[in-house]
Structures are given as C-alpha cells and as structure tokens.
N, C-alpha and C positions, 0 to 999 in steps of 0.2 A: 578588356573587351577586345576581341579579335575581329578585325575588319578585313574581309577579302576584297581587294580592289581589282576589278577586271577592267583594265583601262583600255578603251578603244581609241585612245588619242586625246589630246587636249582639245575638246570641242567647244569650249566656252568662248563666247564672243567677248573679247577684251573690252569692248565698249559698253558692256552691260555691267551694272552694279550687282554685286552678289551680297545678299543679306546674311550670309553665314557668319556667326559670331558677332552680329550686330545687336543693338538693343531692340527690344520688342517693338517700340514705336517706329523705328526705322524699318524694321521688317514688315510691319503692317502697311506703312506708306508704300514700300516697294511692291508688296503683294497687290495692292490696288492698281499700281502702274502696270504691273505684269498682266493682270486680268484685262485691263483696258487695251493692251496690245493684242489680245485675242478678240477680234471684233465679234465673232460668233458667240463666244462664251459671255462676253460683256452684254450683248443684246439679250441673251437668254436670261441672265441675272436681272437685268433692268425690266424686262417685260413681265417677269413673275409678279410684280406688284399688281398687275391687272387682275390676278386671281383672287386678291384680297384674302389670302390665307395668313393666319397669324403665326403659325408654328411650323416653319419649314426651313430647309437649307438646300442649297445646291452645292454638291461637294464631291469628295473622294477623288477618283482618278482624273477627272476633267480639270480640277484645280492643280493637283500635284503635277500632272504631265504638262500643263501649260507653263508652270514654273520651270520644270526641267527643260522644256523646249526653249524658253527664253534664255536660260543659262548656257544652253548648248548652241544657240544660234540657229535653231531649227524653225521651220514654219510653226506658228503658234498652235495649229491644230494637229500637228504631226502625231500619229500614234494614238490619238484619242478616239476610242470606239463608241463611247456613249456618254450621256450626261446623267448623272445620278441626282434625282430630285426626290428628297425624302421629306415626309411630313409626319405629324403625330396626332392621332385621333383615337383615344382609348374608349370612346363612347360608342362609336359606330365601327364595330370590329368585323362586320360581315363583308364578304367579298364584293357584294353588290355596291355597297357604299364606297369602298375603295375604287371599284371600277368606274364609278361616276367621276371621282377626282382624276383618275388616270385619263379618262376621256376628255375632261376639260383641259387638262395640261397638254395632252397631245394635240388637241385642236388648236391651242394657243401657239404651239410650235410647229404646226404642220408644214410651214414653208422651209423648215430646216431639214436637211437630208440626214443629219445625225440622229441616232436612236435616243429617245428620252426614256430612261428607266425610272419609273415612279413607284415608290413603296411607302405604305403606311407602316412606320416602324413599330407602332403599337400592336400590330398583328403578325409580326415576323415569326414569333414563337409558334404560331399556329401551323406554319408550313415548313419550318426550318429543318425538322428531323427528316421529312420526306426528301428534302433537297440535299442535305449534307450528312444525314445518317445519325445525328444525335440531337437530343433535346436542349433547348436553352430556356432560361427563365424569361418571362415577359419584361420588356423594357419599361421603366417607370417614367421615362421622358425621352425626348428626341436627343438631348445631349448624352444621356446614358447609352443610347444606341451607338452614337458616334464614338463613344469611349471604347467600344469593342471592335472598331473597324480594323482590318488586318495588319496595317503597318503604322508606325508613328508618323511617317511622312504623309500618309494618305488619310489619316484621321482628321479631316478638316471639312468644315461646312461654312458657307457664306450666304448672306442674303442682303438685299438692299433695304434699308430702313426708311421710314416715312420722311426723315430729314435728309435723305439721299446719301447718308453715310453707309459704309459697308460694315455690317456686323460679321465678325469672324469668330467661329468656335473651333479651337485647335487644342485639345486637352494635353497634347504632348509638346506644345510649342511649335515653333517654325524652324528651329535650327537644323533638324534632320532633313527637312524639306529643302532648305537652301544649300545644305551640304551634300545633297544627292545621296544621303545615307538611307538605305532601306533596312529597317529594323523591325522584327516581328513584334506585334502587339499580341501577346499570348492570352489575352482575356478570353478569346473564343476561337481563333483560327487554329487549325492543325498544322503540324510540320509538313505534311504532304501538300496541303493547299498553299502554304507559304513558299515551298520550293517551286511549285508550278508557276506561281505568280512571279517570283523573282526571275526564273528562267525566261519567261515570256517578256518581261520588262527589259532584260539585258539584251535581247535581240534588237530592241529599238533604241535603248539608251545604254550603250556599252560601257560608259564611264561611271555608271552607278557603283556605289560602294555597298556591297552586300554584307550585312552582319549575319554570320551563320546562326542557325537556330539554337544551338547549344551554348552560344557565347553570351 
C-alpha cells in the first residue's frame, strides 16, 4: 500500500489520546469521549431520541471530522459543514413521506445554525443517477448503505440507544479514522469524486494521509 503523506506539520495535541492501533473497546470508549467534546454534535445525537425513530444513524463527516479536530487540537466544529442524518424506511418510498421526516428533524434542530442533511437511504437509488450519473441497486438496510460510503474513515454512523449507550456502526473499523488515513471505499464512489473529496479535506486537515486511488 502506498500512502502519500501531505504533512502540514505535527498538529496533534500531545495531551490527547490517540486510538490508532488500539483495541476496539479502547477505540469505542475514546470515540464517545471525543463526541462529548463537541457540544453541538453531542446535543444533536442526544436529542434525536425525541424523534422516536428506530432505524437511523448520525454519521459520516461530522463524526470523522470531529475526531480529526480532536487529534489536531482544532475547535471541535472546525470544518464541519453539515450533519448527516440517515434513516431507513423501505415501505414509504415516496418523496412526500421522506419530506415529512425531513421537516420533523429540521424542526427539532432549528436552533442550530449548521445544516442537517436528512436522507431515507431506502430511496437513494431513485435519485442517484440524476445526481451522480449512474444507477445503483436499492439498499437492503441502513447498514448496507453505510457500507458504500466514500471512505473507510467516514463510513461510520452512531446513535444513542434507550439505555443511553452509544451504538456505533463502522464496517471498516476505526483504525483509519484514528490514523487520519483517507482510503477510498470503492463500492460506489468514483475516482473523480474521491479526488475532489480528498483535495477539499486536505485544505482543512493538511496532515491527512491520503491513499491514492490505484493503491
């Protein structure tokens, strides 16, 4: 594996624990501590219980970038442009049904200035070609959708369970996340989209380790 390291300097806060190459239990405990360090994200995760949705996750960039910020000593919200809120309902696939859920979620979080991006992953295949130029098969579950998210470090979803524990779904584990390693998950993403994403991220987190597409 060839890793291209574009090092903008050693930005890591030496007082912060790094979960890279730690056992999964240590990584999960640290992840919850990191999420709690981002007050906005933590509140958004905790308030989601009010919606009484059974099958949802909050994830992708908002989780990944919170971890990167923690490791780099940045403000917890630095560079986070939106919150991805995904759920799965393969019975009500019409836009009107999805829009009702979108409205409920955005109403819940109306006091937050950050954008909340809500999607029913069961109907992504209905609009994907118009947006990205090629068809995809319908997802059979919410976890199957996360399995296709663009990078191994950002394929992650979390939610607060009824016992107040944090449920984490991360199909590629957490080591790339803690190692600041950006590696393409080629299940669905194209090389062009991957390059654009990594170029954008490097402007904000210059010490990321980018694994080139063909490696």
